[in-house]
N, CA, C and O atoms as a DFTB+ gen file, in Angstrom:
780 C
 N C O
     1  1     -42.577      13.546      38.098
     2  2     -42.514      14.037      36.735
     3  2     -41.641      13.093      35.902
     4  3     -40.559      12.700      36.337
     5  1     -42.111      12.735      34.711
     6  2     -41.353      11.881      33.791
     7  2     -40.475      12.755      32.914
     8  3     -40.966      13.660      32.240
     9  1     -39.173      12.485      32.923
    10  2     -38.220      13.344      32.219
    11  2     -37.534      12.565      31.100
    12  3     -36.972      11.492      31.317
    13  1     -37.595      13.135      29.901
    14  2     -36.869      12.569      28.759
    15  2     -35.573      13.360      28.593
    16  3     -35.520      14.559      28.868
    17  1     -34.547      12.676      28.144
    18  2     -33.245      13.310      27.892
    19  2     -32.961      13.205      26.404
    20  3     -33.131      12.144      25.803
    21  1     -32.524      14.316      25.811
    22  2     -32.103      14.292      24.407
    23  2     -30.647      14.745      24.345
    24  3     -30.316      15.856      24.760
    25  1     -29.776      13.869      23.821
    26  2     -28.354      14.194      23.672
    27  2     -27.961      13.920      22.226
    28  3     -28.310      12.885      21.657
    29  1     -27.224      14.869      21.640
    30  2     -26.820      14.726      20.242
    31  2     -25.388      15.218      20.060
    32  3     -24.977      16.224      20.638
    33  1     -24.649      14.487      19.246
    34  2     -23.345      14.953      18.771
    35  2     -23.370      14.837      17.253
    36  3     -24.118      14.034      16.696
    37  1     -22.550      15.641      16.591
    38  2     -22.545      15.615      15.131
    39  2     -21.850      14.386      14.576
    40  3     -22.300      13.798      13.592
    41  1     -20.753      13.999      15.208
    42  2     -19.982      12.868      14.702
    43  2     -19.091      12.328      15.805
    44  3     -18.686      13.063      16.705
    45  1     -18.791      11.053      15.730
    46  2     -17.932      10.441      16.739
    47  2     -16.455      10.565      16.375
    48  3     -15.589      10.498      17.247
    49  1     -16.167      10.747      15.073
    50  2     -14.771      10.718      14.638
    51  2     -13.975      11.962      15.022
    52  3     -12.770      12.012      14.774
    53  1     -14.600      12.947      15.608
    54  2     -13.877      14.145      16.045
    55  2     -13.825      14.213      17.568
    56  3     -13.729      15.293      18.151
    57  1     -13.888      13.050      18.199
    58  2     -13.799      12.996      19.647
    59  2     -15.086      13.350      20.361
    60  3     -15.089      13.487      21.585
    61  1     -16.181      13.500      19.631
    62  2     -17.455      13.818      20.256
    63  2     -18.093      12.531      20.759
    64  3     -18.049      11.498      20.090
    65  1     -18.675      12.605      21.924
    66  2     -19.298      11.434      22.526
    67  2     -20.513      11.905      23.320
    68  3     -20.374      12.766      24.189
    69  1     -21.701      11.362      23.044
    70  2     -22.885      11.791      23.794
    71  2     -22.769      11.561      25.296
    72  3     -23.446      12.228      26.078
    73  1     -21.914      10.622      25.705
    74  2     -21.751      10.357      27.139
    75  2     -21.222      11.586      27.885
    76  3     -21.462      11.742      29.082
    77  1     -20.497      12.463      27.166
    78  2     -20.012      13.692      27.800
    79  2     -21.187      14.532      28.304
    80  3     -21.076      15.205      29.329
    81  1     -22.302      14.494      27.588
    82  2     -23.504      15.220      27.987
    83  2     -24.351      14.400      28.962
    84  3     -24.913      14.935      29.918
    85  1     -24.431      13.102      28.702
    86  2     -25.401      12.263      29.411
    87  2     -25.138      12.126      30.907
    88  3     -26.085      12.038      31.688
    89  1     -23.903      12.107      31.311
    90  2     -23.597      11.962      32.734
    91  2     -24.297      13.048      33.555
    92  3     -24.981      12.750      34.534
    93  1     -24.123      14.297      33.153
    94  2     -24.732      15.401      33.903
    95  2     -26.228      15.529      33.621
    96  3     -26.990      15.927      34.502
    97  1     -26.653      15.196      32.401
    98  2     -28.083      15.284      32.086
    99  2     -28.895      14.285      32.905
   100  3     -30.009      14.590      33.332
   101  1     -28.343      13.096      33.125
   102  2     -29.058      12.104      33.936
   103  2     -29.246      12.605      35.370
   104  3     -30.333      12.498      35.938
   105  1     -28.172      13.156      35.946
   106  2     -28.266      13.670      37.318
   107  2     -29.271      14.824      37.382
   108  3     -30.062      14.917      38.320
   109  1     -29.229      15.694      36.381
   110  2     -30.147      16.834      36.296
   111  2     -31.596      16.337      36.197
   112  3     -32.480      16.846      36.885
   113  1     -31.828      15.342      35.338
   114  2     -33.177      14.802      35.149
   115  2     -33.692      14.156      36.427
   116  3     -34.866      14.306      36.766
   117  1     -32.831      13.441      37.135
   118  2     -33.248      12.771      38.372
   119  2     -33.633      13.774      39.457
   120  3     -34.455      13.470      40.321
   121  1     -33.043      14.965      39.416
   122  2     -33.425      16.007      40.387
   123  2     -34.825      16.561      40.084
   124  3     -35.477      17.124      40.963
   125  1     -35.277      16.399      38.843
   126  2     -36.583      16.940      38.443
   127  2     -37.666      15.876      38.370
   128  3     -38.830      16.204      38.139
   129  1     -37.314      14.615      38.559
   130  2     -38.301      13.539      38.485
   131  2     -37.618      12.221      38.202
   132  3     -36.493      11.985      38.642
   133  1     -38.309      11.352      37.457
   134  2     -37.738      10.064      37.079
   135  2     -37.427      10.089      35.587
   136  3     -38.157      10.687      34.796
   137  1     -36.342       9.438      35.222
   138  2     -35.960       9.417      33.808
   139  2     -36.899       8.475      33.064
   140  3     -36.992       7.286      33.368
   141  1     -37.588       9.040      32.084
   142  2     -38.483       8.238      31.247
   143  2     -37.668       7.475      30.205
   144  3     -37.812       6.261      30.068
   145  1     -36.805       8.197      29.465
   146  2     -36.063       7.589      28.368
   147  2     -34.940       8.534      27.956
   148  3     -35.040       9.750      28.118
   149  1     -33.872       7.952      27.421
   150  2     -32.747       8.739      26.905
   151  2     -32.716       8.573      25.392
   152  3     -32.620       7.455      24.885
   153  1     -32.797       9.689      24.674
   154  2     -32.732       9.704      23.215
   155  2     -31.350      10.231      22.828
   156  3     -31.016      11.370      23.157
   157  1     -30.553       9.436      22.148
   158  2     -29.225       9.899      21.731
   159  2     -29.033       9.629      20.248
   160  3     -29.555       8.656      19.703
   161  1     -28.272      10.511      19.606
   162  2     -27.928      10.265      18.210
   163  2     -26.671      11.011      17.808
   164  3     -26.261      11.986      18.438
   165  1     -26.077      10.515      16.735
   166  2     -24.866      11.105      16.168
   167  2     -25.202      11.541      14.753
   168  3     -25.044      10.780      13.798
   169  1     -25.667      12.770      14.635
   170  2     -26.083      13.311      13.344
   171  2     -26.087      14.825      13.451
   172  3     -26.218      15.371      14.547
   173  1     -25.946      15.495      12.341
   174  2     -25.950      16.954      12.353
   175  2     -27.295      17.492      12.843
   176  3     -28.354      16.988      12.467
   177  1     -27.234      18.511      13.677
   178  2     -28.459      19.152      14.165
   179  2     -29.104      20.028      13.115
   180  3     -30.210      20.528      13.320
   181  1     -28.426      20.224      11.981
   182  2     -28.992      21.008      10.885
   183  2     -29.920      20.192      10.011
   184  3     -30.533      20.730       9.088
   185  1     -30.035      18.902      10.284
   186  2     -30.889      18.023       9.489
   187  2     -32.188      17.753      10.233
   188  3     -32.191      17.554      11.448
   189  1     -33.276      17.749       9.501
   190  2     -34.561      17.415      10.130
   191  2     -34.748      15.905      10.199
   192  3     -35.561      15.417      10.983
   193  1     -34.006      15.164       9.388
   194  2     -34.117      13.700       9.367
   195  2     -33.241      13.098      10.468
   196  3     -32.171      12.551      10.203
   197  1     -33.717      13.213      11.699
   198  2     -33.023      12.641      12.851
   199  2     -33.996      11.679      13.515
   200  3     -34.995      12.106      14.094
   201  1     -33.714      10.393      13.437
   202  2     -34.682       9.386      13.881
   203  2     -35.026       9.501      15.367
   204  3     -36.198       9.431      15.735
   205  1     -34.019       9.675      16.219
   206  2     -34.290       9.773      17.657
   207  2     -35.054      11.063      17.979
   208  3     -35.916      11.075      18.858
   209  1     -34.740      12.129      17.274
   210  2     -35.425      13.404      17.483
   211  2     -36.902      13.259      17.101
   212  3     -37.787      13.728      17.817
   213  1     -37.153      12.606      15.963
   214  2     -38.546      12.380      15.532
   215  2     -39.290      11.519      16.545
   216  3     -40.460      11.764      16.839
   217  1     -38.599      10.498      17.080
   218  2     -39.221       9.636      18.081
   219  2     -39.536      10.428      19.350
   220  3     -40.586      10.228      19.961
   221  1     -38.633      11.323      19.748
   222  2     -38.863      12.187      20.906
   223  2     -40.141      13.009      20.701
   224  3     -40.980      13.085      21.598
   225  1     -40.287      13.619      19.527
   226  2     -41.480      14.430      19.251
   227  2     -42.744      13.577      19.225
   228  3     -43.793      14.002      19.710
   229  1     -42.644      12.374      18.660
   230  2     -43.798      11.471      18.618
   231  2     -44.231      11.088      20.031
   232  3     -45.421      11.104      20.347
   233  1     -43.266      10.744      20.876
   234  2     -43.610      10.324      22.230
   235  2     -44.076      11.504      23.081
   236  3     -44.814      11.316      24.048
   237  1     -43.651      12.713      22.729
   238  2     -44.198      13.906      23.395
   239  2     -45.683      14.036      23.030
   240  3     -46.526      14.305      23.885
   241  1     -45.976      13.841      21.755
   242  2     -47.359      13.896      21.276
   243  2     -48.216      12.841      21.991
   244  3     -49.394      13.072      22.263
   245  1     -47.622      11.695      22.288
   246  2     -48.340      10.612      22.959
   247  2     -48.372      10.792      24.482
   248  3     -48.841       9.908      25.199
   249  1     -47.878      11.927      24.975
   250  2     -47.891      12.280      26.407
   251  2     -47.152      11.250      27.266
   252  3     -47.602      10.921      28.364
   253  1     -46.021      10.743      26.769
   254  2     -45.277       9.732      27.506
   255  2     -44.318      10.336      28.529
   256  3     -43.801       9.618      29.386
   257  1     -44.074      11.641      28.453
   258  2     -43.212      12.309      29.429
   259  2     -43.663      13.759      29.593
   260  3     -44.438      14.274      28.787
   261  1     -43.170      14.406      30.646
   262  2     -43.620      15.758      30.987
   263  2     -42.575      16.839      30.730
   264  3     -42.912      18.014      30.586
   265  1     -41.310      16.438      30.674
   266  2     -40.215      17.395      30.545
   267  2     -39.120      16.764      29.703
   268  3     -38.830      15.576      29.847
   269  1     -38.504      17.557      28.819
   270  2     -37.325      17.101      28.086
   271  2     -36.173      18.027      28.445
   272  3     -36.323      19.249      28.454
   273  1     -35.021      17.430      28.743
   274  2     -33.820      18.220      29.036
   275  2     -32.784      17.916      27.958
   276  3     -32.663      16.785      27.486
   277  1     -32.046      18.952      27.584
   278  2     -30.974      18.807      26.612
   279  2     -29.794      19.651      27.070
   280  3     -29.945      20.555      27.892
   281  1     -28.623      19.349      26.532
   282  2     -27.389      19.992      26.977
   283  2     -27.389      21.487      26.691
   284  3     -27.120      22.302      27.574
   285  1     -27.699      21.837      25.433
   286  2     -27.688      23.222      24.972
   287  2     -28.603      23.284      23.753
   288  3     -28.832      22.262      23.105
   289  1     -29.120      24.443      23.435
   290  2     -30.074      24.552      22.330
   291  2     -29.486      24.046      21.019
   292  3     -30.205      23.429      20.234
   293  1     -28.196      24.285      20.755
   294  2     -27.631      23.820      19.493
   295  2     -27.463      22.303      19.465
   296  3     -27.257      21.736      18.392
   297  1     -27.543      21.632      20.613
   298  2     -27.568      20.163      20.646
   299  2     -28.973      19.669      20.331
   300  3     -29.146      18.556      19.835
   301  1     -29.987      20.503      20.621
   302  2     -31.384      20.166      20.345
   303  2     -31.680      20.338      18.856
   304  3     -32.253      19.447      18.229
   305  1     -31.287      21.489      18.287
   306  2     -31.522      21.750      16.865
   307  2     -30.637      22.879      16.383
   308  3     -30.383      23.845      17.102
   309  1     -30.166      22.739      15.138
   310  2     -29.430      23.802      14.449
   311  2     -30.134      24.155      13.142
   312  3     -29.500      24.631      12.200
   313  1     -31.413      23.927      13.088
   314  2     -32.158      24.155      11.851
   315  2     -32.587      25.608      11.664
   316  3     -33.230      25.929      10.665
   317  1     -32.252      26.476      12.584
   318  2     -32.635      27.877      12.474
   319  2     -33.755      28.222      13.433
   320  3     -34.365      27.355      14.057
   321  1     -34.006      29.526      13.529
   322  2     -34.953      30.033      14.525
   323  2     -36.363      29.493      14.335
   324  3     -36.992      29.040      15.291
   325  1     -36.861      29.540      13.103
   326  2     -38.258      29.139      12.886
   327  2     -38.482      27.661      13.186
   328  3     -39.436      27.302      13.876
   329  1     -37.602      26.803      12.669
   330  2     -37.775      25.361      12.906
   331  2     -37.632      25.036      14.386
   332  3     -38.414      24.258      14.932
   333  1     -36.635      25.629      15.037
   334  2     -36.415      25.347      16.457
   335  2     -37.588      25.821      17.301
   336  3     -38.049      25.106      18.191
   337  1     -38.070      27.026      17.023
   338  2     -39.243      27.527      17.752
   339  2     -40.457      26.641      17.508
   340  3     -41.257      26.408      18.413
   341  1     -40.589      26.147      16.275
   342  2     -41.712      25.257      15.957
   343  2     -41.631      23.975      16.800
   344  3     -42.640      23.512      17.332
   345  1     -40.411      23.400      16.917
   346  2     -40.255      22.186      17.718
   347  2     -40.602      22.447      19.185
   348  3     -41.319      21.667      19.812
   349  1     -40.082      23.552      19.723
   350  2     -40.336      23.856      21.128
   351  2     -41.818      24.160      21.371
   352  3     -42.377      23.792      22.404
   353  1     -42.437      24.832      20.408
   354  2     -43.882      25.113      20.523
   355  2     -44.679      23.808      20.458
   356  3     -45.671      23.634      21.166
   357  1     -44.224      22.898      19.594
   358  2     -44.887      21.593      19.488
   359  2     -44.822      20.853      20.823
   360  3     -45.806      20.247      21.247
   361  1     -43.680      20.901      21.474
   362  2     -43.556      20.274      22.792
   363  2     -44.560      20.893      23.765
   364  3     -45.305      20.188      24.446
   365  1     -44.561      22.224      23.813
   366  2     -45.463      22.925      24.743
   367  2     -46.930      22.605      24.434
   368  3     -47.732      22.412      25.347
   369  1     -47.274      22.552      23.146
   370  2     -48.658      22.245      22.746
   371  2     -49.092      20.859      23.219
   372  3     -50.280      20.610      23.425
   373  1     -48.119      19.956      23.388
   374  2     -48.420      18.599      23.854
   375  2     -48.251      18.468      25.364
   376  3     -48.283      17.365      25.909
   377  1     -48.071      19.607      26.034
   378  2     -47.969      19.599      27.486
   379  2     -46.605      19.185      28.014
   380  3     -46.479      18.785      29.171
   381  1     -45.570      19.280      27.159
   382  2     -44.220      18.904      27.562
   383  2     -43.369      20.162      27.726
   384  3     -43.262      20.971      26.805
   385  1     -42.775      20.318      28.886
   386  2     -41.871      21.440      29.127
   387  2     -40.467      21.065      28.696
   388  3     -40.182      19.892      28.454
   389  1     -39.575      22.066      28.598
   390  2     -38.193      21.815      28.205
   391  2     -37.255      22.652      29.055
   392  3     -37.612      23.725      29.539
   393  1     -36.042      22.132      29.223
   394  2     -34.998      22.837      29.959
   395  2     -33.670      22.570      29.271
   396  3     -33.407      21.465      28.796
   397  1     -32.836      23.608      29.228
   398  2     -31.469      23.464      28.748
   399  2     -30.548      23.392      29.956
   400  3     -30.618      24.241      30.845
   401  1     -29.676      22.372      29.995
   402  2     -28.792      22.185      31.142
   403  2     -27.796      23.333      31.283
   404  3     -27.605      23.849      32.384
   405  1     -27.164      23.735      30.193
   406  2     -26.113      24.751      30.280
   407  2     -26.640      26.170      30.101
   408  3     -25.888      27.133      30.252
   409  1     -27.913      26.307      29.785
   410  2     -28.526      27.623      29.584
   411  2     -29.748      27.733      30.507
   412  3     -30.876      27.561      30.045
   413  1     -29.546      28.012      31.792
   414  2     -30.651      27.989      32.749
   415  2     -31.769      28.981      32.412
   416  3     -32.910      28.806      32.841
   417  1     -31.441      30.006      31.654
   418  2     -32.465      30.971      31.234
   419  2     -33.365      30.402      30.145
   420  3     -34.420      30.966      29.855
   421  1     -32.951      29.272      29.532
   422  2     -33.732      28.637      28.472
   423  2     -34.597      27.545      29.105
   424  3     -34.206      26.384      29.228
   425  1     -35.784      27.980      29.494
   426  2     -36.693      27.150      30.262
   427  2     -38.092      27.505      29.801
   428  3     -38.446      28.683      29.763
   429  1     -38.891      26.517      29.452
   430  2     -40.230      26.786      28.932
   431  2     -41.101      27.555      29.911
   432  3     -42.110      28.142      29.519
   433  1     -40.722      27.555      31.170
   434  2     -41.517      28.256      32.168
   435  2     -41.074      29.708      32.365
   436  3     -41.745      30.471      33.060
   437  1     -39.940      30.094      31.752
   438  2     -39.408      31.443      31.921
   439  2     -40.182      32.475      31.119
   440  3     -40.758      32.135      30.086
   441  1     -40.214      33.760      31.574
   442  2     -41.006      34.790      30.911
   443  2     -40.469      35.203      29.543
   444  3     -41.241      35.676      28.709
   445  1     -39.170      35.040      29.287
   446  2     -38.599      35.476      28.018
   447  2     -38.159      34.294      27.160
   448  3     -37.312      34.435      26.278
   449  1     -38.734      33.149      27.425
   450  2     -38.330      31.927      26.736
   451  2     -38.317      32.042      25.223
   452  3     -37.325      31.672      24.595
   453  1     -39.395      32.549      24.611
   454  2     -39.474      32.621      23.152
   455  2     -38.424      33.565      22.562
   456  3     -37.842      33.264      21.520
   457  1     -38.178      34.690      23.211
   458  2     -37.193      35.648      22.705
   459  2     -35.799      35.043      22.762
   460  3     -35.044      35.125      21.793
   461  1     -35.458      34.442      23.879
   462  2     -34.136      33.844      24.050
   463  2     -33.956      32.672      23.090
   464  3     -32.896      32.532      22.480
   465  1     -34.966      31.840      22.952
   466  2     -34.899      30.699      22.045
   467  2     -34.654      31.180      20.621
   468  3     -33.828      30.608      19.910
   469  1     -35.351      32.208      20.203
   470  2     -35.191      32.729      18.847
   471  2     -33.766      33.217      18.604
   472  3     -33.176      32.912      17.567
   473  1     -33.212      33.968      19.546
   474  2     -31.844      34.469      19.393
   475  2     -30.842      33.320      19.349
   476  3     -29.965      33.305      18.485
   477  1     -30.953      32.363      20.259
   478  2     -30.006      31.259      20.314
   479  2     -30.112      30.353      19.093
   480  3     -29.099      29.858      18.598
   481  1     -31.320      30.134      18.609
   482  2     -31.508      29.297      17.423
   483  2     -30.878      29.947      16.200
   484  3     -30.295      29.263      15.359
   485  1     -30.994      31.264      16.101
   486  2     -30.381      31.987      14.990
   487  2     -28.864      31.871      15.055
   488  3     -28.213      31.652      14.033
   489  1     -28.307      32.015      16.234
   490  2     -26.858      31.901      16.408
   491  2     -26.397      30.485      16.062
   492  3     -25.373      30.314      15.399
   493  1     -27.136      29.478      16.500
   494  2     -26.769      28.089      16.207
   495  2     -26.788      27.824      14.705
   496  3     -25.904      27.144      14.183
   497  1     -27.796      28.362      14.004
   498  2     -27.881      28.182      12.550
   499  2     -26.715      28.883      11.858
   500  3     -26.173      28.359      10.885
   501  1     -26.319      30.062      12.348
   502  2     -25.195      30.786      11.771
   503  2     -23.894      30.030      11.981
   504  3     -23.038      30.010      11.097
   505  1     -23.739      29.410      13.143
   506  2     -22.541      28.604      13.407
   507  2     -22.450      27.446      12.414
   508  3     -21.368      27.143      11.911
   509  1     -23.574      26.805      12.132
   510  2     -23.590      25.707      11.178
   511  2     -23.209      26.199       9.787
   512  3     -22.492      25.513       9.059
   513  1     -23.686      27.384       9.419
   514  2     -23.346      27.981       8.128
   515  2     -21.849      28.260       8.049
   516  3     -21.234      28.037       7.007
   517  1     -21.260      28.743       9.134
   518  2     -19.815      28.996       9.169
   519  2     -19.032      27.706       8.990
   520  3     -18.035      27.681       8.268
   521  1     -19.469      26.641       9.634
   522  2     -18.803      25.347       9.491
   523  2     -18.851      24.906       8.032
   524  3     -17.852      24.436       7.488
   525  1     -20.000      25.058       7.407
   526  2     -20.156      24.680       5.996
   527  2     -19.250      25.519       5.103
   528  3     -18.612      24.987       4.194
   529  1     -19.186      26.824       5.353
   530  2     -18.327      27.708       4.552
   531  2     -16.858      27.346       4.733
   532  3     -16.095      27.361       3.767
   533  1     -16.451      27.020       5.961
   534  2     -15.063      26.628       6.213
   535  2     -14.708      25.335       5.484
   536  3     -13.611      25.200       4.942
   537  1     -15.640      24.392       5.474
   538  2     -15.413      23.127       4.776
   539  2     -15.264      23.362       3.277
   540  3     -14.371      22.798       2.645
   541  1     -16.135      24.190       2.708
   542  2     -16.057      24.489       1.273
   543  2     -14.749      25.184       0.928
   544  3     -14.150      24.895      -0.108
   545  1     -14.299      26.093       1.783
   546  2     -13.031      26.790       1.542
   547  2     -11.857      25.811       1.579
   548  3     -10.951      25.903       0.751
   549  1     -11.866      24.880       2.525
   550  2     -10.789      23.895       2.624
   551  2     -10.767      22.977       1.398
   552  3      -9.698      22.629       0.895
   553  1     -11.950      22.591       0.922
   554  2     -12.021      21.751      -0.271
   555  2     -11.536      22.502      -1.506
   556  3     -10.844      21.931      -2.348
   557  1     -11.897      23.785      -1.618
   558  2     -11.450      24.600      -2.751
   559  2      -9.928      24.739      -2.736
   560  3      -9.292      24.700      -3.789
   561  1      -9.348      24.898      -1.557
   562  2      -7.886      25.004      -1.423
   563  2      -7.218      23.709      -1.886
   564  3      -6.223      23.745      -2.610
   565  1      -7.765      22.571      -1.469
   566  2      -7.200      21.280      -1.878
   567  2      -7.303      21.093      -3.383
   568  3      -6.368      20.612      -4.024
   569  1      -8.444      21.476      -3.942
   570  2      -8.650      21.340      -5.385
   571  2      -7.652      22.214      -6.142
   572  3      -7.078      21.779      -7.141
   573  1      -7.442      23.445      -5.670
   574  2      -6.491      24.364      -6.305
   575  2      -5.062      23.816      -6.217
   576  3      -4.236      24.090      -7.087
   577  1      -4.775      23.044      -5.168
   578  2      -3.442      22.462      -5.005
   579  2      -3.276      21.181      -5.820
   580  3      -2.215      20.558      -5.793
   581  1      -4.314      20.794      -6.537
   582  2      -4.219      19.618      -7.395
   583  2      -4.622      18.314      -6.739
   584  3      -4.452      17.247      -7.328
   585  1      -5.148      18.384      -5.536
   586  2      -5.589      17.165      -4.854
   587  2      -6.918      16.732      -5.467
   588  3      -7.851      17.526      -5.587
   589  1      -6.985      15.458      -5.851
   590  2      -8.233      14.948      -6.426
   591  2      -9.217      14.681      -5.301
   592  3      -8.901      13.963      -4.352
   593  1     -10.391      15.247      -5.402
   594  2     -11.418      15.077      -4.379
   595  2     -12.352      13.944      -4.769
   596  3     -12.561      13.678      -5.953
   597  1     -12.903      13.291      -3.785
   598  2     -13.835      12.204      -4.029
   599  2     -13.114      10.886      -4.229
   600  3     -11.889      10.805      -4.136
   601  1     -13.884       9.876      -4.501
   602  2     -13.310       8.545      -4.693
   603  2     -12.511       8.516      -5.991
   604  3     -12.906       9.136      -6.978
   605  1     -11.397       7.805      -5.994
   606  2     -10.609       7.735      -7.222
   607  2     -11.383       7.005      -8.314
   608  3     -12.131       6.065      -8.041
   609  1     -11.194       7.447      -9.544
   610  2     -11.873       6.830     -10.674
   611  2     -11.283       5.446     -10.928
   612  3     -10.076       5.248     -10.796
   613  1     -12.122       4.505     -11.285
   614  2     -11.656       3.160     -11.578
   615  2     -11.090       3.135     -12.994
   616  3     -11.584       3.818     -13.891
   617  1     -10.061       2.348     -13.171
   618  2      -9.410       2.264     -14.478
   619  2     -10.254       1.429     -15.435
   620  3     -11.127       0.664     -15.025
   621  1      -9.966       1.600     -16.717
   622  2     -10.657       0.826     -17.748
   623  2     -10.377      -0.660     -17.554
   624  3     -11.198      -1.507     -17.908
   625  1      -9.217      -0.968     -16.992
   626  2      -8.851      -2.368     -16.751
   627  2      -9.797      -3.017     -15.737
   628  3     -10.206      -4.164     -15.918
   629  1     -10.146      -2.285     -14.665
   630  2     -11.056      -2.816     -13.650
   631  2     -12.444      -3.001     -14.238
   632  3     -13.109      -4.001     -13.969
   633  1     -12.876      -2.049     -15.032
   634  2     -14.201      -2.148     -15.667
   635  2     -14.239      -3.370     -16.589
   636  3     -15.220      -4.113     -16.609
   637  1     -13.165      -3.567     -17.347
   638  2     -13.097      -4.731     -18.248
   639  2     -13.114      -6.030     -17.452
   640  3     -13.725      -7.014     -17.870
   641  1     -12.440      -6.030     -16.300
   642  2     -12.414      -7.220     -15.445
   643  2     -13.825      -7.545     -14.938
   644  3     -14.218      -8.711     -14.904
   645  1     -14.581      -6.519     -14.547
   646  2     -15.968      -6.707     -14.107
   647  2     -16.779      -7.342     -15.237
   648  3     -17.544      -8.281     -15.017
   649  1     -16.603      -6.820     -16.433
   650  2     -17.361      -7.332     -17.584
   651  2     -16.988      -8.784     -17.897
   652  3     -17.863      -9.590     -18.211
   653  1     -15.697      -9.124     -17.815
   654  2     -15.261     -10.505     -18.081
   655  2     -15.859     -11.474     -17.055
   656  3     -16.349     -12.546     -17.411
   657  1     -15.809     -11.080     -15.777
   658  2     -16.363     -11.949     -14.731
   659  2     -17.859     -12.166     -14.931
   660  3     -18.356     -13.282     -14.776
   661  1     -18.569     -11.103     -15.272
   662  2     -20.016     -11.220     -15.483
   663  2     -20.308     -12.121     -16.676
   664  3     -21.222     -12.945     -16.631
   665  1     -19.524     -11.961     -17.749
   666  2     -19.709     -12.775     -18.956
   667  2     -19.463     -14.259     -18.661
   668  3     -20.030     -15.128     -19.324
   669  1     -18.619     -14.544     -17.668
   670  2     -18.350     -15.949     -17.327
   671  2     -19.386     -16.514     -16.350
   672  3     -19.270     -17.660     -15.917
   673  1     -20.409     -15.699     -16.001
   674  2     -21.506     -16.192     -15.185
   675  2     -21.407     -15.902     -13.696
   676  3     -22.194     -16.437     -12.915
   677  1     -20.466     -15.073     -13.288
   678  2     -20.301     -14.740     -11.872
   679  2     -21.359     -13.699     -11.472
   680  3     -21.641     -12.773     -12.232
   681  1     -21.936     -13.859     -10.285
   682  2     -22.967     -12.919      -9.822
   683  2     -22.363     -11.566      -9.461
   684  3     -21.163     -11.462      -9.206
   685  1     -23.199     -10.534      -9.440
   686  2     -22.737      -9.187      -9.064
   687  2     -22.173      -9.178      -7.652
   688  3     -21.176      -8.507      -7.386
   689  1     -22.806      -9.923      -6.739
   690  2     -22.336      -9.989      -5.354
   691  2     -20.929     -10.591      -5.288
   692  3     -20.058     -10.083      -4.580
   693  1     -20.721     -11.671      -6.030
   694  2     -19.418     -12.336      -6.022
   695  2     -18.350     -11.449      -6.655
   696  3     -17.215     -11.404      -6.180
   697  1     -18.709     -10.749      -7.720
   698  2     -17.766      -9.820      -8.362
   699  2     -17.393      -8.718      -7.376
   700  3     -16.222      -8.358      -7.252
   701  1     -18.389      -8.185      -6.677
   702  2     -18.156      -7.107      -5.709
   703  2     -17.200      -7.563      -4.611
   704  3     -16.284      -6.830      -4.238
   705  1     -17.415      -8.778      -4.092
   706  2     -16.526      -9.300      -3.048
   707  2     -15.112      -9.491      -3.583
   708  3     -14.138      -9.126      -2.924
   709  1     -15.006     -10.056      -4.762
   710  2     -13.689     -10.356      -5.334
   711  2     -12.894      -9.080      -5.627
   712  3     -11.679      -9.048      -5.433
   713  1     -13.566      -8.050      -6.084
   714  2     -12.875      -6.815      -6.483
   715  2     -12.950      -5.730      -5.410
   716  3     -12.500      -4.603      -5.618
   717  1     -13.526      -6.087      -4.257
   718  2     -13.628      -5.150      -3.123
   719  2     -14.307      -3.836      -3.524
   720  3     -13.755      -2.747      -3.366
   721  1     -15.514      -3.985      -4.044
   722  2     -16.339      -2.828      -4.389
   723  2     -17.784      -3.179      -4.073
   724  3     -18.104      -4.336      -3.800
   725  1     -18.641      -2.191      -4.112
   726  2     -20.044      -2.452      -3.789
   727  2     -20.765      -3.081      -4.985
   728  3     -20.374      -2.859      -6.131
   729  1     -21.812      -3.863      -4.722
   730  2     -22.594      -4.439      -5.819
   731  2     -23.207      -3.354      -6.722
   732  3     -23.379      -3.567      -7.922
   733  1     -23.533      -2.200      -6.142
   734  2     -24.100      -1.128      -6.973
   735  2     -23.059      -0.583      -7.951
   736  3     -23.409      -0.170      -9.057
   737  1     -21.769      -0.579      -7.551
   738  2     -20.706      -0.136      -8.465
   739  2     -20.558      -1.153      -9.592
   740  3     -20.388      -0.778     -10.752
   741  1     -20.621      -2.428      -9.253
   742  2     -20.564      -3.490     -10.281
   743  2     -21.701      -3.271     -11.280
   744  3     -21.478      -3.290     -12.490
   745  1     -22.907      -3.064     -10.777
   746  2     -24.057      -2.849     -11.654
   747  2     -23.873      -1.615     -12.516
   748  3     -24.251      -1.609     -13.688
   749  1     -23.286      -0.556     -11.934
   750  2     -23.043       0.680     -12.696
   751  2     -22.081       0.414     -13.855
   752  3     -22.308       0.878     -14.973
   753  1     -20.994      -0.340     -13.583
   754  2     -20.024      -0.644     -14.637
   755  2     -20.640      -1.489     -15.724
   756  3     -20.363      -1.283     -16.906
   757  1     -21.480      -2.447     -15.337
   758  2     -22.120      -3.312     -16.333
   759  2     -23.136      -2.543     -17.173
   760  3     -23.275      -2.785     -18.372
   761  1     -23.838      -1.621     -16.535
   762  2     -24.805      -0.799     -17.261
   763  2     -24.097       0.112     -18.252
   764  3     -24.566       0.284     -19.378
   765  1     -22.988       0.689     -17.854
   766  2     -22.224       1.581     -18.724
   767  2     -21.708       0.815     -19.936
   768  3     -21.647       1.368     -21.034
   769  1     -21.336      -0.447     -19.753
   770  2     -20.800      -1.250     -20.844
   771  2     -21.882      -1.633     -21.848
   772  3     -21.609      -1.801     -23.036
   773  1     -23.127      -1.771     -21.350
   774  2     -24.201      -2.178     -22.249
   775  2     -24.747      -1.017     -23.072
   776  3     -25.458      -1.242     -24.052
   777  1     -24.433       0.196     -22.702
   778  2     -24.917       1.382     -23.442
   779  2     -24.000       1.733     -24.593
   780  3     -24.257       2.697     -25.315
């Protein structure tokens, strides 16, 4: 049996590392067959725009593997019950089974698979919502304390400097390097000055 592995973490800057999952997932996959491919990414599971996840689904459609294993359902998807069930159904429709390493009851061959998947997907989506609410509350607290959020505004002096350099014939790229800003910011300042 050809086994694909899918491992996902939301971000590396909080000590998350896909290798924490991959060590045991590889051993698990080898017990069920041969490892076809390992798909890993560092992106929120609440987003549908996950390149490795899309590639996994495409290669399932192309019948390149027979089984996909993942650490836990919330590592597979946090998009909610309907989207997660749709992904798992898509796998099954293409003849690909799935197994969760830490949730042995979450197995495409189990009798209550759809019910359990629906409950777990709902819980995963709610957890993501809680994280979002906590982040918004922390930002509101900082704003109330007078902390300026976002990138600091550039002074009129910097904008004037951009305009002077451009007037002397310097390219946007060179201005960006000299002033340590992006070329798009240079273009934005020049556009604002021409209006």
